[in-house]
C-alpha positions in Angstrom: -23.2 -2.7 -19.2 -23.3 1.5 -19.0 -19.6 2.8 -18.7 -18.8 3.4 -15.0 -16.9 6.4 -13.2 -13.2 4.9 -12.2 -14.0 5.9 -8.3 -17.4 4.3 -9.1 -15.1 0.8 -11.3 -12.4 1.0 -7.5 -15.9 1.2 -5.5 -17.2 -1.8 -6.5 -14.3 -3.8 -6.9 -13.9 -3.1 -3.3 -16.9 -4.8 -2.2 -16.2 -8.1 -4.6 -18.8 -6.9 -7.4 -18.4 -6.6 -11.3 -17.8 -3.5 -12.5 -17.9 -2.6 -16.1 -14.4 -3.4 -16.2 -11.4 -4.4 -14.0 -10.0 -1.5 -12.2 -6.0 -0.4 -12.6 -3.8 1.2 -10.9 -0.7 1.8 -8.3 0.6 2.6 -5.5 3.6 4.1 -6.6 5.4 4.8 -10.3 8.7 6.1 -10.6 9.6 9.4 -12.1 11.8 7.0 -14.3 9.1 5.6 -15.8 6.4 8.3 -15.9 9.0 11.5 -18.0 9.8 8.0 -20.1 6.2 7.6 -21.1 4.1 11.0 -19.8 6.8 13.7 -19.8 6.2 17.1 -18.3 3.9 15.9 -15.9 4.2 17.6 -12.5 3.4 14.6 -9.6 2.6 11.8 -10.0 -0.7 12.2 -8.7 -1.4 13.9 -12.3 0.4 10.8 -14.1 -1.3 8.5 -13.2 -5.1 10.7 -14.4 -3.5 10.6 -17.8 -2.4 7.4 -18.2 -6.0 6.2 -17.6 -5.4 4.9 -13.7 -9.0 4.8 -11.9 -7.0 6.0 -8.7 -5.2 9.0 -7.2 -2.7 8.1 -4.2 -2.0 10.4 -1.6 0.4 10.0 1.5 0.0 12.8 4.8 1.8 15.2 5.3 4.6 14.9 7.4 7.8 17.0 7.4 11.1 15.9 7.0 14.9 17.8 7.8 18.1 17.6 5.4 20.6 16.7 7.4 24.1 17.4 6.3 25.1 19.0 2.9 21.4 20.9 3.6 19.9 20.5 0.5 16.8 18.7 0.5 16.5 15.3 0.8 19.9 14.2 -0.9 20.7 12.1 1.4 20.0 12.1 5.0 17.4 13.3 6.8 15.5 13.4 9.8 11.5 12.4 9.4 9.1 13.9 11.6 8.8 10.7 13.3 12.1 11.6 15.1 13.7 8.9 12.4 17.4 9.4 10.4 16.1 7.9 6.7 19.0 7.8 3.8 17.9 8.7 -0.1 17.9 5.9 -2.4 18.0 6.1 -5.8 14.4 5.3 -5.9 11.7 8.0 -4.8 11.2 6.9 -1.4 14.1 6.7 1.5 15.2 3.6 3.5 15.2 4.2 7.7 18.6 3.9 8.8 18.7 5.6 12.9 15.9 5.3 15.0 14.7 6.8 18.4 13.9 3.8 20.4 15.8 0.8 21.7 14.1 0.9 24.6 10.9 1.0 27.1 12.0 4.3 28.5 12.9 6.0 25.5 9.3 5.4 24.3 7.8 6.4 27.4 9.8 9.3 26.5 8.8 9.5 22.8 6.3 12.0 21.6 5.1 10.9 17.9 3.6 14.1 15.1 0.2 15.2 16.6 -2.6 13.6 14.2 -4.4 17.1 14.2 -1.0 19.0 13.4 -2.0 22.1 10.9 -1.0 20.7 7.2 -1.1 17.2 8.2 -4.2 17.1 5.5 -2.8 19.7 2.5 -2.3 16.9 -0.4 -5.6 15.1 0.5 -7.8 18.2 0.3 -5.8 19.4 -2.4 -6.2 15.7 -4.2 -9.9 15.8 -3.4 -10.2 19.1 -4.9 -8.2 18.2 -8.4 -9.9 15.1 -9.0 -12.7 13.1 -6.3 -15.5 14.2 -8.4 -14.0 11.0 -11.0 -11.3 9.4 -9.1 -10.7 6.7 -6.6 -8.8 9.3 -4.0 -6.6 6.8 -1.9 -4.8 7.7 0.9 -2.3 5.4 2.6 -2.5 4.6 6.2 -0.8 2.3 8.7 -1.7 -0.9 10.8 1.2 -2.5 13.6 4.6 -2.5 11.9 5.6 -0.2 10.0 5.5 2.7 12.7 6.9 -0.1 15.0 10.0 -0.8 12.3 10.9 2.9 12.6 11.1 3.4 15.3 13.0 0.6 16.6 15.0 -0.4 13.5 13.8 -3.7 11.8 16.6 -5.9 13.2 16.4 -4.0 16.8 12.0 -4.9 16.5 13.0 -8.7 15.3 14.6 -9.2 18.3 13.1 -7.5 20.7 9.8 -9.4 20.2 11.8 -12.2 21.5 13.2 -9.7 24.3 11.2 -7.0 24.9 7.5 -7.7 24.0 5.8 -5.1 26.2 7.8 -2.5 24.0 6.8 -3.9 21.1 2.7 -4.0 22.5 3.0 -0.8 22.9 4.0 0.8 20.1 1.6 -1.5 18.3 -1.0 0.5 20.8 0.5 3.9 19.6 0.5 3.0 16.3 -3.6 2.0 16.2 -4.6 4.8 18.4 -2.7 7.4 15.6 -3.5 6.2 12.6 -7.1 6.1 13.9 -7.0 9.7 14.5 -5.8 10.2 12.2 -8.7 8.4 10.2 -11.6 10.4 11.8 -10.0 12.9 10.2 -9.8 11.8 6.4 -13.3 10.6 6.3 -14.4 13.8 7.8 -12.6 15.2 4.5 -14.6 12.7 2.3 -12.2 9.9 2.0 -13.9 6.4 1.2 -10.8 4.4 1.1 -7.8 3.4 3.0 -4.4 1.5 2.2 -1.4 0.5 5.6 1.2 -0.3 4.0 2.6 -2.5 6.4 4.8 -5.7 4.8 4.9 -8.9 7.7 6.8 -11.0 5.4 9.6 -11.5 2.9 9.4 -14.3 -0.1 10.5 -17.4 2.4 7.5 -16.2 5.0 6.9 -13.8 8.1 9.4 -12.4 9.9 8.3 -13.5 12.6 6.7 -16.7 14.0 2.7 -16.4 13.3 3.1 -17.6 17.0 3.9 -14.3 17.7 2.4 -12.2 14.6 -1.1 -13.5 16.8 0.4 -13.0 20.6 2.1 -9.5 19.6 0.3 -7.9 16.5 -2.5 -10.0 15.5 -5.0 -7.5 18.3 -3.6 -4.7 17.3 -4.2 -5.5 13.2 -8.1 -6.7 14.0 -8.3 -3.1 16.3 -7.4 -0.9 13.5 -9.2 -3.0 11.0 -12.1 -2.9 13.4 -11.6 0.8 13.6 -11.5 1.8 10.0 -14.7 0.1 9.0 -16.7 2.1 11.7 -15.9 5.0 10.4 -17.3 3.8 7.1 -13.1 3.0 5.3 -12.7 0.4 2.8 -9.0 -0.6 3.2 -7.4 -2.4 1.0 -4.3 -4.3 3.2 -0.8 -4.2 1.5 2.1 -6.2 2.3 5.0 -8.9 -0.1 5.8 -12.3 -0.2 4.8 -15.3 1.4 1.7 -14.7 3.7 0.7 -18.5 3.7 1.8 -19.1 7.6 0.0 -15.8 8.3 -2.9 -15.3 6.3 -5.9 -16.5 7.5 -5.0 -13.3 10.5 -5.4 -11.3 8.3 -8.4 -11.4 6.5 -10.2 -12.7 9.9 -8.8 -8.5 10.7 -11.3 -7.2 8.7 -9.6 -6.0 5.9 -11.8 -5.9 1.8 -8.6 -6.5 -0.5 -5.7 -8.1 0.0 -2.2 -6.6 -2.0 -0.6 -7.6 -4.1 -1.0 -11.1 -4.2 3.4 -11.8 -4.6 4.3 -14.7 -7.2 7.7 -13.8 -6.1 6.7 -15.2 -2.3 4.6 -18.2 -4.2 1.6 -16.3 -3.6 -1.2 -17.4 -6.4 -4.5 -15.3 -6.9 -6.6 -18.5 -8.1 -5.8 -19.8 -5.2 -5.7 -16.9 -3.0 -9.5 -16.2 -4.9 -10.5 -19.7 -4.4 -10.3 -19.5 -0.5 -10.8 -16.6 0.1 -12.2 -14.8 -2.8 -15.8 -15.2 -1.2 -14.4 -12.3 1.8 -12.4 -10.2 0.0 -11.3 -8.3 -3.1 -7.7 -9.5 -4.4 -5.0 -6.9 -6.3 -2.2 -7.7 -7.8 0.1 -9.6 -9.4 2.0 -8.7 -12.8 5.7 -9.5 -11.7 7.5 -6.4 -11.8 10.7 -7.2 -9.4 11.5 -10.0 -12.5 9.1 -9.5 -15.6 8.8 -5.9 -15.9 11.8 -5.6 -15.3 13.1 -7.6 -17.7 10.8 -9.7 -19.5 9.3 -8.5 -23.3 6.0 -6.7 -23.9 4.8 -9.8 -25.1 5.8 -11.6 -21.7 4.7 -8.1 -20.2 0.5 -9.1 -22.5 0.7 -12.8 -21.4 1.4 -12.0 -17.5 -1.9 -9.3 -17.2 -3.5 -11.8 -19.5 -3.2 -14.7 -17.0 -4.2 -12.2 -14.3 -7.2 -11.2 -15.4 -8.1 -15.1 -16.0 -7.6 -16.0 -12.7 -8.7 -12.3 -11.1 -11.5 -11.6 -13.0 -14.4 -13.9 -12.5 -17.3 -12.9 -10.6 -15.8 -9.6 -9.4 -13.8 -8.1 -6.6 -10.4 -8.0 -8.9 -8.2 -4.7 -9.4 -5.2 -5.6 -11.6 -2.0 -3.9 -11.5 1.8 -5.1 -10.7 3.1 -7.3 -7.5 4.6 -4.2 -5.8 4.9 -1.0 -8.0 6.7 0.6 -11.1 9.4 0.8 -9.7 12.8 2.8 -11.7 13.8 -0.1 -13.5 10.5 -1.4 -14.9 11.4 -1.0 -18.7 8.6 1.9 -19.1 7.1 -0.2 -22.1 6.0 -3.2 -20.3 3.4 -1.0 -18.5 2.4 0.6 -21.0 1.2 -2.9 -22.3 0.1 -4.2 -19.2 -2.0 -1.1 -19.4 -3.0 -1.7 -22.6 -4.4 -5.2 -22.1 -6.6 -4.3 -18.6 -7.9 -2.0 -21.0 -8.6 -4.4 -24.3 -9.1 -7.4 -21.7 -10.3 -6.5 -19.2 -14.2 -5.7 -19.9 -16.9 -7.3 -18.2 -19.7 -8.7 -20.6 -24.0 -7.7 -19.5 
């Protein structure tokens, strides 16, 4: 088989075809791992390209105002969405205060403008630098993350029972804003988006399947349907045990499911057997324990096992079970990359 470009390889896999070899990319590789493997990279995407990943991943530009000591992102910050975040040891923060507690708060709330100047600057730069070869994938949301940021997880979960009208209003807003941003991305030449909304823990969904269907599923179908009408391919990310709501997630119209979390009892072989005729699959080398505490030899075997389960018939992208966080051993991630190249080729 003729060698494909990284973009061609990813597109083929997302359309459930067999590319020349299994593509690989990660949503994030922490700076500590990047610096250990390829010191001197300006940012994650330069690292991804030099490391041989098949895609670069981009977020839209939303401002963050440093709070307290005034040093940008050294402590707390206010996001353009209005929630207050706390910087962590990882490269992403967590929300600690949220602006919406009631329907009255929602009615006063003004979300960021999808058309604000500079909103798509990082996307445009990634296309300029890498779009001639790599797949450029942009991070959007679907129906859970924005409500969570704007209410806080605990308050959102209580509102699912106590104030479903507020939850529905937040879901509708998330659908509307993300489709508006998707239209702008398509106008700039983007072909693939991923939504990073996590619905589940390792034990199961954060809400009952009935509540997921009543409050989130219709919005999920609308946002996925809107992405598809625009011609986008969609990778749906959510960790944890998805089995109780997985039929709904697949039925919403996604193209690919990520990351088939082994800590949540998810199996590439089982998911592929049940859904592989409908969706592509991305995952799932364990980053919680194996890549963090295991050996290079164990990493190689786990990567080969994921290839054995995911490769047949195509439609498979190999990655970690979430991302390459700061605790991952650099040698283990390097071994994963080498193993994909050595054992991930299709014949014919």
